[in-house]
N, C-alpha and C positions, 0 to 999 in steps of 0.2 A: 504494500500500500504506500502511495506517495501523496503527501500533502504539500501543495505548492501555492505560494502567494506571490503574484507578480509585483504587487505594490510594495511589499516588504522585502522582496528579493530573497525569499526564504523557501527552502525545500527540505522537507523531513520525510524520511523513509522508515517504514516499520515492517517487521515480519509478523506472521500470524502468531498470536500469543504475547507479543510485546506489550508492555504496559505503556499507556499514554499518560504520562505525568503532566499535570498542569504546572508548567515552569516558566510561563511568560511567553512562550513561543507557540503561536497559533492555538491559544487555549480555547478560543471559541469553537474551533473545529473539533479539537480533542474532547472537549466537554460534551458536545452534541453526540459524537460517536460513542463515548462512554455511556452516557445516559440512555441512549437508544440501542445499546448493545449491538452496534453495527461494525465495530472494529474487526471482528472475526468473520464477517460475511465474506463471500467470494471476492476475490481480489478486485479492487477498484482504486481509482485515483481521484483526488479532490483538487480542482484547479480554481483558484480564486483571483478575481480582479474586480476592483471597485473604483468608481470615479470620485468618490468622496474620501478625503483623508481622515484618519482617526482624530477624534476631537472636533469634528466639524459642526456638531449639533444637528446633523441631518438624520440622526437615527440609523446610521450605517451599520453599527454593530448589531442592532436589533433586526435590521433587514437581512443581514448576513445570517443571523441565527435562524430566522424564519425560513430562509432558503435552504439552510442545512437540514432542518427538520423536514421540510418538504421533500428534499432529495432522498433522505433515508426512508420516508414514507413510500416514495416511488420505488426505491430499491427493494424494500422488504414487503411491499404491498400491504402496508398497515392501514387500517380503517379509520384514520384520524379525520375529524371534522375541522373546519377552519378555526372554530373556537378552541379545539384541543391543540391545534398547531400553535396558535398564538399563546396559549397558556403554557405549553411545554417550552416554547422559546423563552418566555418570561422566567420560568423556573430555572432553566439551565443558565441563563445569563445573570439573573439576580441572586439565585440561591447557590447553585453549584459553583459558579465562578466568583460570586460576591461583588459584581458590578452594581453600584447603587443606581437607582432610577425607578421610574414608574412602569406602567403597563401600556401606555398609549402607543409607543413606537411599535411594539410587537403586533398589536391589533391593527394599526394603520397599515403596516407592511403586508399583513396576511390578507386583509379584506380589500384593500385598494378602494378607489373611488371616493365619493363624498359621503361621509357618515357623521352622525351625531352619536358619540359613544358615551354611554353611562356606566360609571364605575361604582359598584356597590361593594360592601364588605365581603360578600360571599359570591358575587357573580358580576359578569360584564354583559351589557346589552349593546349590540351594534345596530343602530337604526340607519339604514341607507336613506339618503336624501335625494329626492327627485329634482335635481338641478337641470334645467333645460340646457341643451347643447350650446345655444347662443350665449347664455350667461356664463357657462364654463369656459367657452372660448374667449369671451371678453375679459373674464377674471384672469385667465392665464396670460393674456396679452398685456394686461395692465400691471401685473406683478413683476417686480424686479428683484432678482436674487444676486447678492454680491458677496464675494469672499473677502473678509476683513484682513486676510493675510496672516492671521494667527489662529492657532488652535488652543484648546484649553482642557484641563481635567475637570469633567463635570462633577465628579464625586465630591469634591470639596465644596462646590456650590450647593449641591443637594444636601450635604451634611449640615451646612449653615441654615438652609431653609427648614430642614427637619428639626434642628435644635430650636429654632424660633417657634415652630409650631408646637413642639412638645412643651416648651416653656410658656405657652399660651400668650405669646407676644401679641398685644392688641393690633399693632400695625400689620403684622403678617396675617393674622386671622381676618382682618378687614379686607386685605388685598385678596385673600383666597375667596372670600364671599363675593367680592366684586368680579373676579374672574369667572366664577360660576355663572353669574348673571350675564356677563358679557358673552360667554359662549352661547347662551340661549339667544341673546340679541343678534349675534353674528349669524347664527343659523337662520333666524327669521329674516334677516336682511338678504341673505342669499336666496331663500325661497320666494321672497317678494320682489326679487330682481332689483334691489336697491344697492348697487355696487359702491356708490360713493358713501352711503351709510356704512357699508362694510369697512371701507377704508378709514372712516372716522373712528369706528369702533376698534379697529386694529391699533390706532393711536392710543385710545383709552386703555386697551389691554396692555400695551407696552408700559404706560405710566403705572399701571397697577402691578405688573410683574416686577418692575424695578423696586417696588416697596417690599418684596419678599426677602431680598438679601442685597446687601451692598456689593456683593461679589458678582451679581448678574451683569452689571455694566461697568464701564471704566471711562476715563476721560476721552480716550480715543473713540470708543463706540458712541459716546454721547455727542461728540463733535460730528461724526458721520451722520448720525440721526438728524441733528439740527440742520446741517447743510442740505441733506436730502429734503427736509421739510421746506426749507427756504426756496428750493428749486422746484417744488411742486408735488412732493409726495404727501399724500393725505395722512398716511400712518405707516407703521412698520413694527418690526420686532426682531430681536436677535433670535436665532433658531436654537432649539434645545435648551439646556440649562442656562446658557449665557456665558459671558466672559470672553468670547471670541467665536471663531468659526464663521458662519454665514449670517448675513442680515437680510431680511426680506422687507420690501417696501410695496405699498399699493400706490400707484400713480394714475392720475387722469391720463388718457392715452396721448394727448397732445403735449404733455409735459414729461413723459417717461424718458425721452431721449435726453432732455436737459438734466434730469436726475442722474441718468447713467453717465453722462459726460462729467458731471461734478464728482461722482464716486470714483471714476477712473483717475481724475486729477488728484484725488486724495489717496490713491493706492488701493482702493477696494474694487477689485475687478468684477464686473457683471459676468454671470455665467448663464448658459442656457439651461432650461429645465422644462419639464412637461408633466402634466397630471397623469397619473397611472390609474386607469379605470379597473383593471383586472385584479390587482393584488398579486398574490403568490401564483406562479405558474411553473409547472414542471412538465417535462415531456421526454419521450424516448425516441431515438432515431435509429433507423435500420439501414445499414450500408451493406452492399453486396459483399459477401465473404467475410464479414466481421460480426462480432456479437453486438447486442444492444449496448448502448452506453449513454 
């Protein structure tokens, strides 16, 4: 068995029966194979490539874990539902490896599309939203994703937020309540085709998120945000836990190019992205004279 990561320039090889110790090298892959008892399956290789660097805030580690669980399901013909795949990805990443974070990334990657996801103590409910194609296209066109040029360790930010919540910090609790209501308001704005309202609400959500921890933003991020707003962005937010990675803006279409130009001048490179409607997909290919792979 060979585990290869193009992005990390790393290749590990194992024989049948070898232990896959979590030692900081491709632990996401090894933990998935260990949990799903796949390491002793008939010989196979895992080849990894991602467009998002670690620490980007784009949920790349959770998306990778979802893909790994999906691949093992395909390999072993396991009867996992989408909910079970998302939950397994969460357990492996958060409990087996100990990476701090929530559940939203695993469910978003598994289900894809536009969803309003409700997290309860004992269950998760994914509610698909019927967003019309023209609104989805306009939203995608008006959003601008920029790389700040720096990555970060999200666990320290999450630890700080968790501490403030457990200590019942009034500011943090108020911000959490605000964000819950803002999620409802943003869902309604999309369903009612009010994209400028969505942009304004995104700004409100960013102001609220910043109150959760002083580590979420920094002077560089604050400056990027203010310049973007001055050039026409209605709202925006840092992706993931914050502290670096990517920043997302909503712009009126006639001002988006101005915001993008301003971000380039400040060293925050705009990058292309697209909405993913399908979520997790796995498949088998058949080549003449070869086995399935």
